[in-house]
HTML snippet that shows the backbone in 3Dmol.js (N, CA, C, O; Angstrom):
<script src="https://3Dmol.org/build/3Dmol-min.js"></script>
<div id="view" style="width:600px;height:400px;position:relative"></div>
<script>
const pdb = `
ATOM      1  N   UNK A   1     -21.149 -42.055 -16.013  1.00  0.00           N
ATOM      2  CA  UNK A   1     -21.785 -41.858 -17.284  1.00  0.00           C
ATOM      3  C   UNK A   1     -22.760 -40.705 -17.151  1.00  0.00           C
ATOM      4  O   UNK A   1     -23.396 -40.529 -16.112  1.00  0.00           O
ATOM      5  N   UNK A   2     -22.866 -39.950 -18.177  1.00  0.00           N
ATOM      6  CA  UNK A   2     -23.773 -38.818 -18.176  1.00  0.00           C
ATOM      7  C   UNK A   2     -25.212 -39.307 -18.151  1.00  0.00           C
ATOM      8  O   UNK A   2     -25.479 -40.508 -18.197  1.00  0.00           O
ATOM      9  N   UNK A   3     -26.126 -38.364 -18.078  1.00  0.00           N
ATOM     10  CA  UNK A   3     -27.539 -38.694 -17.996  1.00  0.00           C
ATOM     11  C   UNK A   3     -28.029 -39.438 -19.229  1.00  0.00           C
ATOM     12  O   UNK A   3     -28.887 -40.315 -19.122  1.00  0.00           O
ATOM     13  N   UNK A   4     -27.496 -39.099 -20.397  1.00  0.00           N
ATOM     14  CA  UNK A   4     -27.915 -39.765 -21.632  1.00  0.00           C
ATOM     15  C   UNK A   4     -27.186 -41.078 -21.831  1.00  0.00           C
ATOM     16  O   UNK A   4     -26.282 -41.435 -21.075  1.00  0.00           O
ATOM     17  N   UNK A   5     -27.601 -41.783 -22.862  1.00  0.00           N
ATOM     18  CA  UNK A   5     -26.957 -43.053 -23.193  1.00  0.00           C
ATOM     19  C   UNK A   5     -25.729 -42.806 -24.057  1.00  0.00           C
ATOM     20  O   UNK A   5     -25.709 -41.856 -24.840  1.00  0.00           O
ATOM     21  N   UNK A   6     -24.705 -43.643 -23.931  1.00  0.00           N
ATOM     22  CA  UNK A   6     -23.508 -43.462 -24.751  1.00  0.00           C
ATOM     23  C   UNK A   6     -23.756 -43.915 -26.183  1.00  0.00           C
ATOM     24  O   UNK A   6     -24.639 -44.735 -26.435  1.00  0.00           O
ATOM     25  N   UNK A   7     -22.987 -43.388 -27.107  1.00  0.00           N
ATOM     26  CA  UNK A   7     -23.026 -43.881 -28.482  1.00  0.00           C
ATOM     27  C   UNK A   7     -22.272 -45.200 -28.484  1.00  0.00           C
ATOM     28  O   UNK A   7     -21.126 -45.274 -28.041  1.00  0.00           O
ATOM     29  N   UNK A   8     -22.921 -46.231 -28.983  1.00  0.00           N
ATOM     30  CA  UNK A   8     -22.311 -47.556 -28.981  1.00  0.00           C
ATOM     31  C   UNK A   8     -22.626 -48.222 -30.315  1.00  0.00           C
ATOM     32  O   UNK A   8     -23.731 -48.094 -30.843  1.00  0.00           O
ATOM     33  N   UNK A   9     -21.656 -48.920 -30.839  1.00  0.00           N
ATOM     34  CA  UNK A   9     -21.876 -49.589 -32.119  1.00  0.00           C
ATOM     35  C   UNK A   9     -22.636 -50.890 -31.894  1.00  0.00           C
ATOM     36  O   UNK A   9     -22.664 -51.428 -30.787  1.00  0.00           O
ATOM     37  N   UNK A  10     -23.237 -51.372 -32.940  1.00  0.00           N
ATOM     38  CA  UNK A  10     -23.986 -52.625 -32.858  1.00  0.00           C
ATOM     39  C   UNK A  10     -23.070 -53.782 -32.491  1.00  0.00           C
ATOM     40  O   UNK A  10     -23.457 -54.671 -31.732  1.00  0.00           O
ATOM     41  N   UNK A  11     -21.840 -53.770 -33.037  1.00  0.00           N
ATOM     42  CA  UNK A  11     -20.874 -54.836 -32.750  1.00  0.00           C
ATOM     43  C   UNK A  11     -20.491 -54.814 -31.273  1.00  0.00           C
ATOM     44  O   UNK A  11     -20.425 -55.864 -30.633  1.00  0.00           O
ATOM     45  N   UNK A  12     -20.237 -53.625 -30.731  1.00  0.00           N
ATOM     46  CA  UNK A  12     -19.879 -53.510 -29.317  1.00  0.00           C
ATOM     47  C   UNK A  12     -21.022 -53.960 -28.415  1.00  0.00           C
ATOM     48  O   UNK A  12     -20.791 -54.635 -27.412  1.00  0.00           O
ATOM     49  N   UNK A  13     -22.256 -53.591 -28.765  1.00  0.00           N
ATOM     50  CA  UNK A  13     -23.403 -53.987 -27.952  1.00  0.00           C
ATOM     51  C   UNK A  13     -23.589 -55.506 -27.987  1.00  0.00           C
ATOM     52  O   UNK A  13     -23.841 -56.122 -26.951  1.00  0.00           O
ATOM     53  N   UNK A  14     -23.468 -56.100 -29.147  1.00  0.00           N
ATOM     54  CA  UNK A  14     -23.592 -57.558 -29.254  1.00  0.00           C
ATOM     55  C   UNK A  14     -22.503 -58.233 -28.421  1.00  0.00           C
ATOM     56  O   UNK A  14     -22.774 -59.210 -27.723  1.00  0.00           O
ATOM     57  N   UNK A  15     -21.283 -57.724 -28.489  1.00  0.00           N
ATOM     58  CA  UNK A  15     -20.175 -58.289 -27.703  1.00  0.00           C
ATOM     59  C   UNK A  15     -20.459 -58.177 -26.201  1.00  0.00           C
ATOM     60  O   UNK A  15     -20.241 -59.136 -25.462  1.00  0.00           O
ATOM     61  N   UNK A  16     -20.941 -57.019 -25.744  1.00  0.00           N
ATOM     62  CA  UNK A  16     -21.252 -56.836 -24.329  1.00  0.00           C
ATOM     63  C   UNK A  16     -22.358 -57.788 -23.880  1.00  0.00           C
ATOM     64  O   UNK A  16     -22.277 -58.375 -22.801  1.00  0.00           O
ATOM     65  N   UNK A  17     -23.388 -57.939 -24.710  1.00  0.00           N
ATOM     66  CA  UNK A  17     -24.478 -58.844 -24.354  1.00  0.00           C
ATOM     67  C   UNK A  17     -24.002 -60.291 -24.294  1.00  0.00           C
ATOM     68  O   UNK A  17     -24.429 -61.046 -23.421  1.00  0.00           O
ATOM     69  N   UNK A  18     -23.121 -60.684 -25.213  1.00  0.00           N
ATOM     70  CA  UNK A  18     -22.559 -62.038 -25.177  1.00  0.00           C
ATOM     71  C   UNK A  18     -21.759 -62.252 -23.886  1.00  0.00           C
ATOM     72  O   UNK A  18     -21.842 -63.316 -23.273  1.00  0.00           O
ATOM     73  N   UNK A  19     -20.991 -61.247 -23.479  1.00  0.00           N
ATOM     74  CA  UNK A  19     -20.216 -61.341 -22.238  1.00  0.00           C
ATOM     75  C   UNK A  19     -21.147 -61.496 -21.028  1.00  0.00           C
ATOM     76  O   UNK A  19     -20.767 -62.088 -20.018  1.00  0.00           O
ATOM     77  N   UNK A  20     -22.367 -60.959 -21.139  1.00  0.00           N
ATOM     78  CA  UNK A  20     -23.339 -61.013 -20.059  1.00  0.00           C
ATOM     79  C   UNK A  20     -24.171 -62.305 -20.091  1.00  0.00           C
ATOM     80  O   UNK A  20     -25.083 -62.471 -19.282  1.00  0.00           O
ATOM     81  N   UNK A  21     -23.861 -63.212 -21.016  1.00  0.00           N
ATOM     82  CA  UNK A  21     -24.551 -64.487 -21.041  1.00  0.00           C
ATOM     83  C   UNK A  21     -25.618 -64.636 -22.112  1.00  0.00           C
ATOM     84  O   UNK A  21     -26.288 -65.667 -22.170  1.00  0.00           O
ATOM     85  N   UNK A  22     -25.791 -63.637 -22.956  1.00  0.00           N
ATOM     86  CA  UNK A  22     -26.756 -63.722 -24.049  1.00  0.00           C
ATOM     87  C   UNK A  22     -26.171 -64.593 -25.148  1.00  0.00           C
ATOM     88  O   UNK A  22     -24.973 -64.534 -25.424  1.00  0.00           O
ATOM     89  N   UNK A  23     -27.018 -65.400 -25.775  1.00  0.00           N
ATOM     90  CA  UNK A  23     -26.601 -66.303 -26.840  1.00  0.00           C
ATOM     91  C   UNK A  23     -27.144 -65.805 -28.181  1.00  0.00           C
ATOM     92  O   UNK A  23     -28.307 -65.416 -28.291  1.00  0.00           O
ATOM     93  N   UNK A  24     -26.279 -65.827 -29.193  1.00  0.00           N
ATOM     94  CA  UNK A  24     -26.704 -65.418 -30.532  1.00  0.00           C
ATOM     95  C   UNK A  24     -27.560 -66.530 -31.122  1.00  0.00           C
ATOM     96  O   UNK A  24     -27.190 -67.704 -31.114  1.00  0.00           O
ATOM     97  N   UNK A  25     -28.713 -66.120 -31.633  1.00  0.00           N
ATOM     98  CA  UNK A  25     -29.614 -67.067 -32.291  1.00  0.00           C
ATOM     99  C   UNK A  25     -29.508 -66.904 -33.787  1.00  0.00           C
ATOM    100  O   UNK A  25     -28.479 -67.227 -34.382  1.00  0.00           O
ATOM    101  N   UNK A  26     -30.547 -66.414 -34.391  1.00  0.00           N
ATOM    102  CA  UNK A  26     -30.561 -66.236 -35.840  1.00  0.00           C
ATOM    103  C   UNK A  26     -29.904 -64.931 -36.249  1.00  0.00           C
ATOM    104  O   UNK A  26     -29.982 -63.922 -35.549  1.00  0.00           O
ATOM    105  N   UNK A  27     -29.263 -64.979 -37.390  1.00  0.00           N
ATOM    106  CA  UNK A  27     -28.730 -63.776 -38.018  1.00  0.00           C
ATOM    107  C   UNK A  27     -29.534 -63.565 -39.286  1.00  0.00           C
ATOM    108  O   UNK A  27     -29.604 -64.452 -40.138  1.00  0.00           O
ATOM    109  N   UNK A  28     -30.138 -62.402 -39.413  1.00  0.00           N
ATOM    110  CA  UNK A  28     -30.947 -62.085 -40.586  1.00  0.00           C
ATOM    111  C   UNK A  28     -30.453 -60.772 -41.179  1.00  0.00           C
ATOM    112  O   UNK A  28     -29.561 -60.133 -40.621  1.00  0.00           O
ATOM    113  N   UNK A  29     -31.022 -60.374 -42.292  1.00  0.00           N
ATOM    114  CA  UNK A  29     -30.589 -59.135 -42.930  1.00  0.00           C
ATOM    115  C   UNK A  29     -30.908 -57.913 -42.074  1.00  0.00           C
ATOM    116  O   UNK A  29     -30.220 -56.897 -42.170  1.00  0.00           O
ATOM    117  N   UNK A  30     -31.935 -57.997 -41.244  1.00  0.00           N
ATOM    118  CA  UNK A  30     -32.326 -56.844 -40.433  1.00  0.00           C
ATOM    119  C   UNK A  30     -31.640 -56.798 -39.074  1.00  0.00           C
ATOM    120  O   UNK A  30     -31.624 -55.744 -38.439  1.00  0.00           O
ATOM    121  N   UNK A  31     -31.071 -57.912 -38.607  1.00  0.00           N
ATOM    122  CA  UNK A  31     -30.418 -57.887 -37.313  1.00  0.00           C
ATOM    123  C   UNK A  31     -30.036 -59.254 -36.796  1.00  0.00           C
ATOM    124  O   UNK A  31     -30.232 -60.275 -37.455  1.00  0.00           O
ATOM    125  N   UNK A  32     -29.483 -59.243 -35.593  1.00  0.00           N
ATOM    126  CA  UNK A  32     -29.039 -60.457 -34.920  1.00  0.00           C
ATOM    127  C   UNK A  32     -29.936 -60.670 -33.712  1.00  0.00           C
ATOM    128  O   UNK A  32     -30.136 -59.761 -32.907  1.00  0.00           O
ATOM    129  N   UNK A  33     -30.471 -61.871 -33.594  1.00  0.00           N
ATOM    130  CA  UNK A  33     -31.329 -62.224 -32.472  1.00  0.00           C
ATOM    131  C   UNK A  33     -30.462 -62.774 -31.340  1.00  0.00           C
ATOM    132  O   UNK A  33     -29.606 -63.631 -31.558  1.00  0.00           O
ATOM    133  N   UNK A  34     -30.698 -62.266 -30.130  1.00  0.00           N
ATOM    134  CA  UNK A  34     -29.988 -62.763 -28.948  1.00  0.00           C
ATOM    135  C   UNK A  34     -31.012 -63.164 -27.907  1.00  0.00           C
ATOM    136  O   UNK A  34     -32.072 -62.546 -27.806  1.00  0.00           O
ATOM    137  N   UNK A  35     -30.707 -64.196 -27.130  1.00  0.00           N
ATOM    138  CA  UNK A  35     -31.631 -64.645 -26.095  1.00  0.00           C
ATOM    139  C   UNK A  35     -30.855 -65.003 -24.829  1.00  0.00           C
ATOM    140  O   UNK A  35     -29.666 -65.319 -24.864  1.00  0.00           O
ATOM    141  N   UNK A  36     -31.585 -64.938 -23.701  1.00  0.00           N
ATOM    142  CA  UNK A  36     -30.989 -65.286 -22.420  1.00  0.00           C
ATOM    143  C   UNK A  36     -32.097 -65.839 -21.528  1.00  0.00           C
ATOM    144  O   UNK A  36     -33.185 -65.270 -21.453  1.00  0.00           O
ATOM    145  N   UNK A  37     -31.810 -66.954 -20.853  1.00  0.00           N
ATOM    146  CA  UNK A  37     -32.784 -67.577 -19.959  1.00  0.00           C
ATOM    147  C   UNK A  37     -32.710 -66.935 -18.575  1.00  0.00           C
ATOM    148  O   UNK A  37     -31.626 -66.738 -18.026  1.00  0.00           O
ATOM    149  N   UNK A  38     -33.862 -66.617 -18.030  1.00  0.00           N
ATOM    150  CA  UNK A  38     -34.014 -66.090 -16.681  1.00  0.00           C
ATOM    151  C   UNK A  38     -34.982 -67.008 -15.943  1.00  0.00           C
ATOM    152  O   UNK A  38     -35.698 -67.777 -16.584  1.00  0.00           O
ATOM    153  N   UNK A  39     -35.022 -66.951 -14.613  1.00  0.00           N
ATOM    154  CA  UNK A  39     -35.994 -67.776 -13.875  1.00  0.00           C
ATOM    155  C   UNK A  39     -37.444 -67.493 -14.299  1.00  0.00           C
ATOM    156  O   UNK A  39     -38.291 -68.385 -14.246  1.00  0.00           O
ATOM    157  N   UNK A  40     -37.719 -66.285 -14.708  1.00  0.00           N
ATOM    158  CA  UNK A  40     -39.080 -65.919 -15.116  1.00  0.00           C
ATOM    159  C   UNK A  40     -39.368 -66.246 -16.582  1.00  0.00           C
ATOM    160  O   UNK A  40     -40.496 -66.062 -17.040  1.00  0.00           O
ATOM    161  N   UNK A  41     -38.377 -66.722 -17.317  1.00  0.00           N
ATOM    162  CA  UNK A  41     -38.566 -67.071 -18.729  1.00  0.00           C
ATOM    163  C   UNK A  41     -37.397 -66.616 -19.575  1.00  0.00           C
ATOM    164  O   UNK A  41     -36.400 -66.107 -19.063  1.00  0.00           O
ATOM    165  N   UNK A  42     -37.531 -66.805 -20.864  1.00  0.00           N
ATOM    166  CA  UNK A  42     -36.476 -66.431 -21.799  1.00  0.00           C
ATOM    167  C   UNK A  42     -36.772 -65.048 -22.370  1.00  0.00           C
ATOM    168  O   UNK A  42     -37.901 -64.748 -22.760  1.00  0.00           O
ATOM    169  N   UNK A  43     -35.749 -64.226 -22.410  1.00  0.00           N
ATOM    170  CA  UNK A  43     -35.870 -62.902 -23.033  1.00  0.00           C
ATOM    171  C   UNK A  43     -35.175 -62.946 -24.382  1.00  0.00           C
ATOM    172  O   UNK A  43     -34.146 -63.600 -24.549  1.00  0.00           O
ATOM    173  N   UNK A  44     -35.755 -62.241 -25.338  1.00  0.00           N
ATOM    174  CA  UNK A  44     -35.201 -62.199 -26.686  1.00  0.00           C
ATOM    175  C   UNK A  44     -35.151 -60.751 -27.140  1.00  0.00           C
ATOM    176  O   UNK A  44     -36.080 -59.983 -26.893  1.00  0.00           O
ATOM    177  N   UNK A  45     -34.071 -60.382 -27.800  1.00  0.00           N
ATOM    178  CA  UNK A  45     -33.943 -59.055 -28.379  1.00  0.00           C
ATOM    179  C   UNK A  45     -33.270 -59.186 -29.741  1.00  0.00           C
ATOM    180  O   UNK A  45     -32.590 -60.173 -30.023  1.00  0.00           O
ATOM    181  N   UNK A  46     -33.469 -58.182 -30.569  1.00  0.00           N
ATOM    182  CA  UNK A  46     -32.834 -58.140 -31.882  1.00  0.00           C
ATOM    183  C   UNK A  46     -32.023 -56.859 -31.974  1.00  0.00           C
ATOM    184  O   UNK A  46     -32.551 -55.768 -31.756  1.00  0.00           O
ATOM    185  N   UNK A  47     -30.756 -56.986 -32.293  1.00  0.00           N
ATOM    186  CA  UNK A  47     -29.885 -55.828 -32.482  1.00  0.00           C
ATOM    187  C   UNK A  47     -29.749 -55.607 -33.982  1.00  0.00           C
ATOM    188  O   UNK A  47     -29.258 -56.483 -34.693  1.00  0.00           O
ATOM    189  N   UNK A  48     -30.180 -54.437 -34.474  1.00  0.00           N
ATOM    190  CA  UNK A  48     -30.101 -54.179 -35.911  1.00  0.00           C
ATOM    191  C   UNK A  48     -28.655 -54.145 -36.399  1.00  0.00           C
ATOM    192  O   UNK A  48     -27.753 -53.717 -35.679  1.00  0.00           O
ATOM    193  N   UNK A  49     -28.451 -54.599 -37.626  1.00  0.00           N
ATOM    194  CA  UNK A  49     -27.099 -54.660 -38.171  1.00  0.00           C
ATOM    195  C   UNK A  49     -26.875 -53.685 -39.319  1.00  0.00           C
ATOM    196  O   UNK A  49     -25.797 -53.677 -39.913  1.00  0.00           O
ATOM    197  N   UNK A  50     -27.850 -52.879 -39.638  1.00  0.00           N
ATOM    198  CA  UNK A  50     -27.720 -51.986 -40.795  1.00  0.00           C
ATOM    199  C   UNK A  50     -27.072 -50.648 -40.459  1.00  0.00           C
ATOM    200  O   UNK A  50     -26.707 -49.905 -41.370  1.00  0.00           O
ATOM    201  N   UNK A  51     -26.921 -50.323 -39.191  1.00  0.00           N
ATOM    202  CA  UNK A  51     -26.305 -49.054 -38.818  1.00  0.00           C
ATOM    203  C   UNK A  51     -25.068 -49.309 -37.979  1.00  0.00           C
ATOM    204  O   UNK A  51     -25.000 -50.294 -37.244  1.00  0.00           O
ATOM    205  N   UNK A  52     -24.095 -48.425 -38.088  1.00  0.00           N
ATOM    206  CA  UNK A  52     -22.875 -48.583 -37.288  1.00  0.00           C
ATOM    207  C   UNK A  52     -23.125 -48.214 -35.837  1.00  0.00           C
ATOM    208  O   UNK A  52     -22.866 -49.010 -34.934  1.00  0.00           O
ATOM    209  N   UNK A  53     -23.624 -47.017 -35.615  1.00  0.00           N
ATOM    210  CA  UNK A  53     -23.942 -46.571 -34.270  1.00  0.00           C
ATOM    211  C   UNK A  53     -25.455 -46.669 -34.095  1.00  0.00           C
ATOM    212  O   UNK A  53     -26.217 -46.208 -34.944  1.00  0.00           O
ATOM    213  N   UNK A  54     -25.876 -47.264 -33.006  1.00  0.00           N
ATOM    214  CA  UNK A  54     -27.305 -47.427 -32.778  1.00  0.00           C
ATOM    215  C   UNK A  54     -27.946 -46.090 -32.423  1.00  0.00           C
ATOM    216  O   UNK A  54     -27.404 -45.350 -31.601  1.00  0.00           O
ATOM    217  N   UNK A  55     -29.084 -45.768 -33.023  1.00  0.00           N
ATOM    218  CA  UNK A  55     -29.801 -44.562 -32.620  1.00  0.00           C
ATOM    219  C   UNK A  55     -30.201 -44.679 -31.149  1.00  0.00           C
ATOM    220  O   UNK A  55     -30.424 -45.781 -30.649  1.00  0.00           O
ATOM    221  N   UNK A  56     -30.289 -43.546 -30.461  1.00  0.00           N
ATOM    222  CA  UNK A  56     -30.596 -43.538 -29.034  1.00  0.00           C
ATOM    223  C   UNK A  56     -31.905 -44.247 -28.732  1.00  0.00           C
ATOM    224  O   UNK A  56     -31.982 -45.014 -27.772  1.00  0.00           O
ATOM    225  N   UNK A  57     -32.926 -44.008 -29.527  1.00  0.00           N
ATOM    226  CA  UNK A  57     -34.217 -44.652 -29.297  1.00  0.00           C
ATOM    227  C   UNK A  57     -34.150 -46.159 -29.437  1.00  0.00           C
ATOM    228  O   UNK A  57     -34.789 -46.884 -28.675  1.00  0.00           O
ATOM    229  N   UNK A  58     -33.387 -46.635 -30.398  1.00  0.00           N
ATOM    230  CA  UNK A  58     -33.226 -48.079 -30.594  1.00  0.00           C
ATOM    231  C   UNK A  58     -32.472 -48.693 -29.423  1.00  0.00           C
ATOM    232  O   UNK A  58     -32.857 -49.748 -28.919  1.00  0.00           O
ATOM    233  N   UNK A  59     -31.405 -48.040 -28.988  1.00  0.00           N
ATOM    234  CA  UNK A  59     -30.641 -48.524 -27.841  1.00  0.00           C
ATOM    235  C   UNK A  59     -31.517 -48.531 -26.593  1.00  0.00           C
ATOM    236  O   UNK A  59     -31.476 -49.484 -25.815  1.00  0.00           O
ATOM    237  N   UNK A  60     -32.304 -47.485 -26.396  1.00  0.00           N
ATOM    238  CA  UNK A  60     -33.195 -47.397 -25.243  1.00  0.00           C
ATOM    239  C   UNK A  60     -34.206 -48.551 -25.273  1.00  0.00           C
ATOM    240  O   UNK A  60     -34.497 -49.146 -24.235  1.00  0.00           O
ATOM    241  N   UNK A  61     -34.737 -48.868 -26.455  1.00  0.00           N
ATOM    242  CA  UNK A  61     -35.695 -49.976 -26.580  1.00  0.00           C
ATOM    243  C   UNK A  61     -35.038 -51.316 -26.270  1.00  0.00           C
ATOM    244  O   UNK A  61     -35.642 -52.160 -25.609  1.00  0.00           O
ATOM    245  N   UNK A  62     -33.815 -51.521 -26.736  1.00  0.00           N
ATOM    246  CA  UNK A  62     -33.101 -52.777 -26.479  1.00  0.00           C
ATOM    247  C   UNK A  62     -32.829 -52.936 -24.985  1.00  0.00           C
ATOM    248  O   UNK A  62     -32.892 -54.050 -24.465  1.00  0.00           O
ATOM    249  N   UNK A  63     -32.531 -51.850 -24.293  1.00  0.00           N
ATOM    250  CA  UNK A  63     -32.233 -51.899 -22.858  1.00  0.00           C
ATOM    251  C   UNK A  63     -33.486 -51.943 -21.989  1.00  0.00           C
ATOM    252  O   UNK A  63     -33.382 -52.115 -20.775  1.00  0.00           O
ATOM    253  N   UNK A  64     -34.668 -51.790 -22.588  1.00  0.00           N
ATOM    254  CA  UNK A  64     -35.922 -51.693 -21.835  1.00  0.00           C
ATOM    255  C   UNK A  64     -36.282 -53.005 -21.137  1.00  0.00           C
ATOM    256  O   UNK A  64     -35.697 -54.054 -21.408  1.00  0.00           O
ATOM    257  N   UNK A  65     -37.249 -52.918 -20.242  1.00  0.00           N
ATOM    258  CA  UNK A  65     -37.722 -54.069 -19.485  1.00  0.00           C
ATOM    259  C   UNK A  65     -38.294 -55.136 -20.414  1.00  0.00           C
ATOM    260  O   UNK A  65     -38.162 -56.326 -20.131  1.00  0.00           O
ATOM    261  N   UNK A  66     -38.917 -54.742 -21.497  1.00  0.00           N
ATOM    262  CA  UNK A  66     -39.520 -55.702 -22.415  1.00  0.00           C
ATOM    263  C   UNK A  66     -38.487 -56.525 -23.186  1.00  0.00           C
ATOM    264  O   UNK A  66     -38.778 -57.644 -23.608  1.00  0.00           O
ATOM    265  N   UNK A  67     -37.290 -55.982 -23.370  1.00  0.00           N
ATOM    266  CA  UNK A  67     -36.282 -56.716 -24.141  1.00  0.00           C
ATOM    267  C   UNK A  67     -35.195 -57.253 -23.205  1.00  0.00           C
ATOM    268  O   UNK A  67     -35.367 -58.338 -22.650  1.00  0.00           O
ATOM    269  N   UNK A  68     -34.090 -56.539 -23.011  1.00  0.00           N
ATOM    270  CA  UNK A  68     -33.004 -57.084 -22.176  1.00  0.00           C
ATOM    271  C   UNK A  68     -33.223 -56.837 -20.690  1.00  0.00           C
ATOM    272  O   UNK A  68     -32.746 -57.615 -19.863  1.00  0.00           O
ATOM    273  N   UNK A  69     -33.930 -55.780 -20.337  1.00  0.00           N
ATOM    274  CA  UNK A  69     -34.150 -55.462 -18.935  1.00  0.00           C
ATOM    275  C   UNK A  69     -32.949 -54.849 -18.244  1.00  0.00           C
ATOM    276  O   UNK A  69     -32.943 -54.717 -17.020  1.00  0.00           O
ATOM    277  N   UNK A  70     -31.926 -54.471 -19.008  1.00  0.00           N
ATOM    278  CA  UNK A  70     -30.698 -53.934 -18.413  1.00  0.00           C
ATOM    279  C   UNK A  70     -30.840 -52.492 -17.955  1.00  0.00           C
ATOM    280  O   UNK A  70     -30.392 -52.139 -16.864  1.00  0.00           O
ATOM    281  N   UNK A  71     -31.444 -51.678 -18.758  1.00  0.00           N
ATOM    282  CA  UNK A  71     -31.540 -50.264 -18.446  1.00  0.00           C
ATOM    283  C   UNK A  71     -30.200 -49.559 -18.566  1.00  0.00           C
ATOM    284  O   UNK A  71     -29.198 -50.163 -18.949  1.00  0.00           O
ATOM    285  N   UNK A  72     -30.194 -48.294 -18.240  1.00  0.00           N
ATOM    286  CA  UNK A  72     -28.984 -47.472 -18.339  1.00  0.00           C
ATOM    287  C   UNK A  72     -27.905 -47.966 -17.375  1.00  0.00           C
ATOM    288  O   UNK A  72     -26.728 -48.026 -17.733  1.00  0.00           O
ATOM    289  N   UNK A  73     -28.308 -48.318 -16.157  1.00  0.00           N
ATOM    290  CA  UNK A  73     -27.335 -48.778 -15.158  1.00  0.00           C
ATOM    291  C   UNK A  73     -26.731 -50.126 -15.540  1.00  0.00           C
ATOM    292  O   UNK A  73     -25.548 -50.372 -15.305  1.00  0.00           O
ATOM    293  N   UNK A  74     -27.542 -50.991 -16.125  1.00  0.00           N
ATOM    294  CA  UNK A  74     -27.029 -52.283 -16.566  1.00  0.00           C
ATOM    295  C   UNK A  74     -26.008 -52.131 -17.676  1.00  0.00           C
ATOM    296  O   UNK A  74     -24.992 -52.826 -17.693  1.00  0.00           O
ATOM    297  N   UNK A  75     -26.278 -51.210 -18.614  1.00  0.00           N
ATOM    298  CA  UNK A  75     -25.318 -50.934 -19.678  1.00  0.00           C
ATOM    299  C   UNK A  75     -24.031 -50.369 -19.094  1.00  0.00           C
ATOM    300  O   UNK A  75     -22.937 -50.739 -19.519  1.00  0.00           O
ATOM    301  N   UNK A  76     -24.161 -49.486 -18.134  1.00  0.00           N
ATOM    302  CA  UNK A  76     -22.976 -48.910 -17.487  1.00  0.00           C
ATOM    303  C   UNK A  76     -22.164 -50.009 -16.798  1.00  0.00           C
ATOM    304  O   UNK A  76     -20.935 -50.010 -16.872  1.00  0.00           O
ATOM    305  N   UNK A  77     -22.841 -50.938 -16.133  1.00  0.00           N
ATOM    306  CA  UNK A  77     -22.158 -52.045 -15.461  1.00  0.00           C
ATOM    307  C   UNK A  77     -21.406 -52.906 -16.476  1.00  0.00           C
ATOM    308  O   UNK A  77     -20.259 -53.287 -16.240  1.00  0.00           O
ATOM    309  N   UNK A  78     -22.046 -53.212 -17.598  1.00  0.00           N
ATOM    310  CA  UNK A  78     -21.392 -54.013 -18.639  1.00  0.00           C
ATOM    311  C   UNK A  78     -20.173 -53.289 -19.210  1.00  0.00           C
ATOM    312  O   UNK A  78     -19.133 -53.908 -19.435  1.00  0.00           O
ATOM    313  N   UNK A  79     -20.296 -51.985 -19.445  1.00  0.00           N
ATOM    314  CA  UNK A  79     -19.168 -51.219 -19.975  1.00  0.00           C
ATOM    315  C   UNK A  79     -18.000 -51.181 -18.995  1.00  0.00           C
ATOM    316  O   UNK A  79     -16.840 -51.265 -19.399  1.00  0.00           O
ATOM    317  N   UNK A  80     -18.312 -51.052 -17.697  1.00  0.00           N
ATOM    318  CA  UNK A  80     -17.261 -51.027 -16.684  1.00  0.00           C
ATOM    319  C   UNK A  80     -16.609 -52.398 -16.526  1.00  0.00           C
ATOM    320  O   UNK A  80     -15.403 -52.489 -16.295  1.00  0.00           O
ATOM    321  N   UNK A  81     -17.392 -53.451 -16.649  1.00  0.00           N
ATOM    322  CA  UNK A  81     -16.884 -54.797 -16.448  1.00  0.00           C
ATOM    323  C   UNK A  81     -16.146 -55.336 -17.653  1.00  0.00           C
ATOM    324  O   UNK A  81     -15.048 -55.879 -17.525  1.00  0.00           O
ATOM    325  N   UNK A  82     -16.751 -55.187 -18.840  1.00  0.00           N
ATOM    326  CA  UNK A  82     -16.207 -55.806 -20.049  1.00  0.00           C
ATOM    327  C   UNK A  82     -15.705 -54.807 -21.084  1.00  0.00           C
ATOM    328  O   UNK A  82     -14.981 -55.175 -22.009  1.00  0.00           O
ATOM    329  N   UNK A  83     -16.087 -53.551 -20.926  1.00  0.00           N
ATOM    330  CA  UNK A  83     -15.859 -52.548 -21.933  1.00  0.00           C
ATOM    331  C   UNK A  83     -14.469 -52.163 -22.189  1.00  0.00           C
ATOM    332  O   UNK A  83     -14.211 -51.310 -23.038  1.00  0.00           O
TER     333      UNK A  83
END
`;
const viewer = $3Dmol.createViewer("view");
viewer.addModel(pdb, "pdb");
viewer.setStyle({}, {cartoon: {color: "spectrum"}});
viewer.zoomTo();
viewer.render();
</script>
C-alpha cells in the first residue's frame, strides 16, 4: 500500500471491521456505531453513513488510537485478509 490511505467506502469499512470482531450497535442517521472488547476495555467508533467514500481525515480518525487503534498497517492487514 502506498504511503497514503486507500479510498474505501463506508460499507466496505464496516464489513472489514465486522470481520475483525467489531459488533454493530446503534444505527442512526449520522452513522453506525461499532464496538469491540479488549482486555483494556471496550472501544467504540462511529462510521458515518452519509458519504460513499470516507474522507481521508475521517478514515484517519477512525483508525486512530482513540477509536479502533488499527492504524494504517491494521487497515492493510484487514484488506489483505478479508478484502
